[in-house]
GUMI-121599 format. One line per field, with one value per residue (C-alpha): residue number from 1; chain; x, y, z. Coordinates in Angstrom, 1 decimal, always signed. Example, Ala and Ser with C-alpha at 12.3 -4.5 7.8 and 13.67 -1.06 7.14 Angstrom:
residues 2
fike <- (1	2)
lonu <- (A	A)
X <- (+12.3	+13.7)
Y <- (-4.5	-1.1)
Z <- (+7.8	+7.1)
END
This chain:
residues 160
fike <- (1	2	3	4	5	6	7	8	9	10	11	12	13	14	15	16	17	18	19	20	21	22	23	24	25	26	27	28	29	30	31	32	33	34	35	36	37	38	39	40	41	42	43	44	45	46	47	48	49	50	51	52	53	54	55	56	57	58	59	60	61	62	63	64	65	66	67	68	69	70	71	72	73	74	75	76	77	78	79	80	81	82	83	84	85	86	87	88	89	90	91	92	93	94	95	96	97	98	99	100	101	102	103	104	105	106	107	108	109	110	111	112	113	114	115	116	117	118	119	120	121	122	123	124	125	126	127	128	129	130	131	132	133	134	135	136	137	138	139	140	141	142	143	144	145	146	147	148	149	150	151	152	153	154	155	156	157	158	159	160)
lonu <- (A	A	A	A	A	A	A	A	A	A	A	A	A	A	A	A	A	A	A	A	A	A	A	A	A	A	A	A	A	A	A	A	A	A	A	A	A	A	A	A	A	A	A	A	A	A	A	A	A	A	A	A	A	A	A	A	A	A	A	A	A	A	A	A	A	A	A	A	A	A	A	A	A	A	A	A	A	A	A	A	A	A	A	A	A	A	A	A	A	A	A	A	A	A	A	A	A	A	A	A	A	A	A	A	A	A	A	A	A	A	A	A	A	A	A	A	A	A	A	A	A	A	A	A	A	A	A	A	A	A	A	A	A	A	A	A	A	A	A	A	A	A	A	A	A	A	A	A	A	A	A	A	A	A	A	A	A	A	A	A)
X <- (+0.0	+2.8	+4.5	+1.4	+1.1	+4.8	+4.4	+1.3	+3.1	+6.1	+3.8	+2.1	+5.4	+6.6	+3.4	+3.6	+7.2	+6.3	+3.4	+5.6	+8.2	+5.7	+4.1	+7.4	+8.4	+5.2	+6.0	+9.6	+8.2	+5.7	+8.5	+10.7	+7.8	+7.7	+8.0	+10.7	+9.4	+8.3	+7.4	+3.7	+2.4	-0.2	+0.9	-2.4	-5.0	-8.6	-9.2	-12.3	-14.4	-17.4	-19.5	-22.3	-25.7	-26.1	-22.5	-19.7	-17.2	-13.9	-12.2	-8.6	-6.6	-3.4	-1.1	+2.5	+4.6	+8.0	+6.1	+5.5	+1.7	-0.3	-2.6	-6.2	-8.3	-11.6	-13.6	-15.4	-18.3	-19.1	-16.9	-18.5	-17.0	-19.0	-20.6	-20.2	-20.9	-24.4	-24.0	-24.5	-23.4	-20.3	-17.3	-13.6	-11.4	-8.2	-6.0	-8.0	-10.1	-13.8	-15.9	-19.4	-21.1	-23.6	-24.0	-27.4	-28.7	-32.1	-33.6	-34.5	-31.9	-28.3	-26.6	-23.3	-22.7	-20.5	-17.0	-14.9	-11.7	-9.6	-8.2	-5.4	-4.5	-1.6	-2.0	+0.6	+1.7	-1.4	-3.7	-3.4	-6.2	-6.1	-7.1	-10.9	-12.3	-15.6	-17.8	-20.1	-22.8	-24.1	-27.1	-26.4	-27.7	-25.2	-22.2	-23.3	-25.1	-22.2	-20.4	-23.5	-23.2	-26.4	-26.8	-28.2	-25.3	-22.7	-24.0	-23.9	-20.4	-19.1	-21.0	-22.8)
Y <- (+0.0	+2.4	+1.6	+2.4	+5.7	+6.5	+5.6	+7.8	+10.7	+10.3	+10.2	+13.4	+15.2	+14.2	+15.5	+18.8	+19.2	+18.6	+21.0	+23.7	+23.2	+23.4	+26.5	+28.3	+27.5	+29.2	+32.2	+32.4	+32.2	+35.1	+37.1	+36.7	+37.9	+41.3	+44.1	+46.8	+50.1	+52.5	+56.2	+57.0	+60.6	+63.0	+65.3	+67.1	+67.2	+68.5	+72.0	+73.7	+74.7	+77.0	+75.5	+77.2	+75.3	+73.8	+74.3	+71.6	+71.4	+69.5	+68.3	+67.5	+64.5	+62.8	+60.4	+59.2	+56.3	+54.8	+51.5	+50.0	+49.9	+53.2	+54.3	+53.6	+56.6	+56.4	+59.3	+59.6	+62.0	+62.9	+59.9	+57.2	+55.8	+57.0	+54.5	+56.2	+53.1	+54.2	+57.9	+59.9	+63.4	+62.4	+60.5	+60.0	+61.1	+59.0	+61.5	+61.0	+64.2	+63.9	+65.6	+66.9	+67.5	+69.7	+70.5	+69.8	+72.0	+73.0	+73.9	+70.2	+68.4	+69.0	+65.8	+67.5	+69.7	+68.2	+67.1	+65.1	+63.0	+61.3	+57.8	+56.4	+52.8	+50.8	+47.0	+45.3	+48.8	+50.3	+53.3	+56.9	+59.5	+63.1	+66.1	+66.7	+69.5	+71.2	+71.6	+74.4	+75.4	+78.9	+79.7	+81.2	+84.6	+84.8	+85.1	+88.4	+89.5	+88.8	+91.8	+93.9	+92.6	+90.6	+89.3	+85.8	+85.3	+86.5	+83.8	+81.1	+82.1	+82.3	+79.2	+80.8)
Z <- (+0.0	+0.9	-2.4	-4.4	-2.5	-3.2	-6.9	-7.2	-5.4	-7.8	-10.8	-9.6	-9.1	-12.7	-14.3	-12.2	-13.4	-17.0	-16.8	-15.2	-17.9	-20.7	-19.2	-18.6	-22.3	-23.5	-21.4	-22.8	-26.4	-25.6	-24.2	-27.2	-29.4	-27.7	-30.1	-29.5	-28.3	-31.0	-30.4	-31.1	-30.9	-32.3	-35.0	-35.0	-32.2	-32.5	-31.3	-29.9	-33.0	-33.6	-36.5	-38.3	-38.4	-41.8	-43.0	-43.1	-40.2	-39.5	-36.4	-37.3	-36.0	-37.1	-35.5	-36.3	-35.3	-36.4	-36.6	-40.2	-39.5	-39.9	-37.0	-37.2	-36.1	-34.2	-32.5	-29.4	-28.7	-25.1	-24.0	-26.2	-29.4	-32.5	-34.9	-38.2	-40.6	-41.5	-40.8	-44.1	-42.5	-40.6	-41.7	-40.9	-43.7	-44.7	-42.7	-39.5	-39.7	-38.6	-41.4	-41.0	-44.3	-42.7	-39.0	-37.5	-34.6	-33.4	-30.1	-29.2	-31.4	-31.1	-32.3	-33.3	-30.4	-27.7	-26.7	-29.2	-28.7	-31.3	-30.4	-32.6	-32.5	-33.8	-33.6	-31.3	-30.1	-28.3	-28.3	-27.6	-26.8	-27.9	-25.9	-25.9	-28.1	-27.9	-30.9	-30.5	-33.0	-33.8	-36.1	-39.6	-38.6	-35.8	-38.2	-39.3	-36.1	-33.8	-35.3	-34.3	-30.7	-30.7	-27.2	-28.3	-30.8	-28.3	-25.9	-28.6	-29.6	-26.0	-24.9	-22.1)
END
Protein backbone atom coordinates (compact mmCIF):
# COMPACT_ATOMS: atom_id res chain seq x y z
CA UNK A 1 0.00 0.00 0.00
CA UNK A 2 2.85 2.38 0.87
CA UNK A 3 4.54 1.54 -2.43
CA UNK A 4 1.40 2.36 -4.39
CA UNK A 5 1.09 5.69 -2.54
CA UNK A 6 4.74 6.52 -3.19
CA UNK A 7 4.35 5.61 -6.87
CA UNK A 8 1.25 7.83 -7.18
CA UNK A 9 3.06 10.69 -5.48
CA UNK A 10 6.06 10.28 -7.79
CA UNK A 11 3.77 10.25 -10.86
CA UNK A 12 2.03 13.41 -9.64
CA UNK A 13 5.39 15.15 -9.12
CA UNK A 14 6.54 14.20 -12.63
CA UNK A 15 3.32 15.51 -14.20
CA UNK A 16 3.58 18.75 -12.21
CA UNK A 17 7.20 19.18 -13.34
CA UNK A 18 6.29 18.56 -17.00
CA UNK A 19 3.35 21.02 -16.82
CA UNK A 20 5.55 23.67 -15.20
CA UNK A 21 8.26 23.27 -17.84
CA UNK A 22 5.71 23.48 -20.68
CA UNK A 23 4.09 26.59 -19.16
CA UNK A 24 7.47 28.25 -18.62
CA UNK A 25 8.44 27.53 -22.24
CA UNK A 26 5.23 29.18 -23.44
CA UNK A 27 6.02 32.30 -21.41
CA UNK A 28 9.53 32.44 -22.83
CA UNK A 29 8.13 32.21 -26.37
CA UNK A 30 5.70 35.05 -25.68
CA UNK A 31 8.42 37.19 -24.14
CA UNK A 32 10.68 36.72 -27.14
CA UNK A 33 7.86 37.94 -29.42
CA UNK A 34 7.66 41.32 -27.67
CA UNK A 35 8.02 44.18 -30.11
CA UNK A 36 10.71 46.80 -29.49
CA UNK A 37 9.45 50.18 -28.25
CA UNK A 38 8.26 52.48 -31.01
CA UNK A 39 7.41 56.15 -30.38
CA UNK A 40 3.76 57.02 -31.08
CA UNK A 41 2.33 60.57 -30.92
CA UNK A 42 -0.27 62.97 -32.30
CA UNK A 43 0.94 65.31 -35.01
CA UNK A 44 -2.43 67.13 -35.02
CA UNK A 45 -5.01 67.14 -32.22
CA UNK A 46 -8.59 68.44 -32.41
CA UNK A 47 -9.20 72.04 -31.34
CA UNK A 48 -12.33 73.72 -29.94
CA UNK A 49 -14.43 74.68 -32.94
CA UNK A 50 -17.40 76.94 -33.59
CA UNK A 51 -19.49 75.51 -36.42
CA UNK A 52 -22.34 77.21 -38.26
CA UNK A 53 -25.64 75.30 -38.39
CA UNK A 54 -26.15 73.80 -41.86
CA UNK A 55 -22.51 74.27 -42.94
CA UNK A 56 -19.72 71.71 -43.06
CA UNK A 57 -17.22 71.36 -40.22
CA UNK A 58 -13.95 69.55 -39.52
CA UNK A 59 -12.21 68.26 -36.41
CA UNK A 60 -8.60 67.45 -37.33
CA UNK A 61 -6.57 64.57 -35.95
CA UNK A 62 -3.44 62.78 -37.10
CA UNK A 63 -1.00 60.41 -35.40
CA UNK A 64 2.49 59.20 -36.30
CA UNK A 65 4.68 56.30 -35.29
CA UNK A 66 7.96 54.80 -36.40
CA UNK A 67 6.10 51.47 -36.63
CA UNK A 68 5.42 50.10 -40.12
CA UNK A 69 1.66 49.91 -39.49
CA UNK A 70 -0.25 53.21 -39.85
CA UNK A 71 -2.51 54.37 -37.02
CA UNK A 72 -6.23 53.54 -37.13
CA UNK A 73 -8.26 56.61 -36.08
CA UNK A 74 -11.58 56.48 -34.22
CA UNK A 75 -13.57 59.27 -32.60
CA UNK A 76 -15.45 59.59 -29.32
CA UNK A 77 -18.31 62.01 -28.75
CA UNK A 78 -19.09 62.86 -25.13
CA UNK A 79 -16.92 59.92 -24.02
CA UNK A 80 -18.54 57.24 -26.22
CA UNK A 81 -17.07 55.78 -29.41
CA UNK A 82 -19.00 56.96 -32.46
CA UNK A 83 -20.51 54.46 -34.88
CA UNK A 84 -20.21 56.12 -38.28
CA UNK A 85 -20.89 53.11 -40.53
CA UNK A 86 -24.39 54.22 -41.57
CA UNK A 87 -23.94 57.94 -40.85
CA UNK A 88 -24.47 59.94 -44.05
CA UNK A 89 -23.44 63.31 -42.56
CA UNK A 90 -20.30 62.43 -40.63
CA UNK A 91 -17.27 60.39 -41.67
CA UNK A 92 -13.59 59.94 -40.89
CA UNK A 93 -11.36 61.06 -43.74
CA UNK A 94 -8.22 59.04 -44.65
CA UNK A 95 -6.02 61.53 -42.74
CA UNK A 96 -8.06 60.99 -39.51
CA UNK A 97 -10.12 64.19 -39.72
CA UNK A 98 -13.77 63.94 -38.61
CA UNK A 99 -15.84 65.60 -41.35
CA UNK A 100 -19.42 66.89 -40.94
CA UNK A 101 -21.05 67.47 -44.34
CA UNK A 102 -23.62 69.71 -42.65
CA UNK A 103 -23.98 70.48 -38.96
CA UNK A 104 -27.40 69.78 -37.44
CA UNK A 105 -28.64 71.95 -34.59
CA UNK A 106 -32.06 73.00 -33.38
CA UNK A 107 -33.67 73.91 -30.08
CA UNK A 108 -34.45 70.27 -29.21
CA UNK A 109 -32.00 68.35 -31.43
CA UNK A 110 -28.27 68.98 -31.03
CA UNK A 111 -26.62 65.78 -32.26
CA UNK A 112 -23.34 67.41 -33.31
CA UNK A 113 -22.67 69.73 -30.39
CA UNK A 114 -20.49 68.23 -27.65
CA UNK A 115 -16.98 67.16 -26.73
CA UNK A 116 -14.93 65.07 -29.14
CA UNK A 117 -11.77 63.04 -28.71
CA UNK A 118 -9.60 61.28 -31.26
CA UNK A 119 -8.25 57.78 -30.44
CA UNK A 120 -5.35 56.44 -32.51
CA UNK A 121 -4.50 52.73 -32.39
CA UNK A 122 -1.61 50.77 -33.85
CA UNK A 123 -1.97 47.01 -33.68
CA UNK A 124 0.55 45.36 -31.32
CA UNK A 125 1.64 48.80 -30.08
CA UNK A 126 -1.37 50.31 -28.31
CA UNK A 127 -3.70 53.31 -28.33
CA UNK A 128 -3.37 56.97 -27.49
CA UNK A 129 -6.16 59.48 -26.84
CA UNK A 130 -6.04 63.12 -27.90
CA UNK A 131 -7.12 66.13 -25.91
CA UNK A 132 -10.86 66.73 -25.89
CA UNK A 133 -12.24 69.47 -28.12
CA UNK A 134 -15.63 71.14 -27.89
CA UNK A 135 -17.78 71.58 -31.01
CA UNK A 136 -20.19 74.47 -30.46
CA UNK A 137 -22.86 75.41 -32.98
CA UNK A 138 -24.19 78.86 -33.84
CA UNK A 139 -27.09 79.76 -36.11
CA UNK A 140 -26.45 81.13 -39.59
CA UNK A 141 -27.70 84.58 -38.56
CA UNK A 142 -25.12 84.80 -35.77
CA UNK A 143 -22.21 85.05 -38.18
CA UNK A 144 -23.39 88.47 -39.33
CA UNK A 145 -25.10 89.53 -36.10
CA UNK A 146 -22.18 88.75 -33.79
CA UNK A 147 -20.41 91.78 -35.23
CA UNK A 148 -23.45 93.87 -34.30
CA UNK A 149 -23.21 92.57 -30.71
CA UNK A 150 -26.51 90.66 -30.71
CA UNK A 151 -26.79 89.20 -27.17
CA UNK A 152 -28.17 85.82 -28.29
CA UNK A 153 -25.36 85.36 -30.77
CA UNK A 154 -22.69 86.44 -28.30
CA UNK A 155 -24.01 83.80 -25.87
CA UNK A 156 -23.90 81.15 -28.63
CA UNK A 157 -20.34 82.09 -29.56
CA UNK A 158 -19.08 82.32 -25.98
CA UNK A 159 -20.88 79.13 -24.92
CA UNK A 160 -22.75 80.74 -22.03
